[in-house]
C-alpha positions as CSV (number, residue, x, y, z in Angstrom):
1,M,-61.3,244.4,108.9
2,A,-57.6,244.9,109.5
3,R,-54.9,244.3,106.8
4,R,-53.5,240.8,106.8
5,Y,-50.1,241.9,105.5
6,G,-48.3,245.2,106.1
7,K,-47.2,247.7,103.4
8,K,-43.6,246.7,103.9
9,A,-44.5,243.1,103.2
10,G,-46.3,244.1,100.0
11,K,-43.2,246.0,98.8
12,T,-41.0,243.0,99.5
13,V,-43.2,240.6,97.6
14,E,-43.4,243.2,94.8
15,R,-39.6,243.3,94.5
16,A,-39.4,239.4,94.5
17,M,-42.0,239.3,91.7
18,H,-40.1,241.9,89.7
19,K,-36.9,239.8,90.1
20,M,-38.6,236.6,89.0
21,K,-40.0,238.2,85.9
22,R,-36.5,239.3,85.0
23,G,-35.1,235.8,85.7
24,Q,-32.9,236.9,88.6
25,L,-34.8,235.4,91.5
26,T,-33.2,232.2,92.8
27,S,-34.3,229.7,95.5
28,G,-32.4,228.8,98.7
29,R,-29.4,226.5,98.7
30,S,-29.8,225.0,95.2
31,G,-29.7,228.5,93.6
32,K,-32.0,227.4,90.8
33,K,-34.1,230.1,89.1
34,V,-37.6,230.5,90.3
35,R,-40.3,230.1,87.6
36,S,-43.3,229.6,89.7
37,R,-45.4,232.7,90.7
38,K,-46.4,231.1,94.0
39,Q,-42.8,230.3,94.9
40,A,-41.9,233.9,94.2
41,I,-44.6,235.2,96.6
42,A,-43.5,232.7,99.3
43,I,-39.8,233.9,99.0
44,G,-41.1,237.6,99.2
45,L,-43.1,236.9,102.3
46,S,-40.2,235.0,103.9
47,E,-37.9,237.9,103.3
48,A,-40.5,240.3,104.8
49,R,-40.7,238.1,107.9
50,K,-37.0,238.3,108.4
51,K,-37.1,242.1,108.1
52,G,-39.8,242.2,110.8
53,A,-42.8,243.2,108.6
54,K,-46.4,242.5,109.6
55,V,-46.8,239.0,108.1
56,P,-48.7,236.1,109.7
57,P,-46.5,233.0,110.5
58,P,-46.2,230.3,107.8
59,P,-48.8,227.5,107.9
60,K,-47.7,224.5,109.9
61,K,-47.0,221.3,108.1
62,R,-49.5,218.5,108.8
63,R,-48.5,215.1,109.9
64,K,-50.4,211.9,109.1
């Protein structure tokens, strides 16, 4: 089975996790420190997408 995420995406997520553990990772406009592991991964994947790495598109939001 093929890899879901490319190596470049993995490195970007790794860098985001490292920053989060050091207390240097901040979220979007608010600029608040990220404490959640899931949020750090999401930020890393988002940055990887912008760089053009092999990452599937984000899940679509459901409407009721």
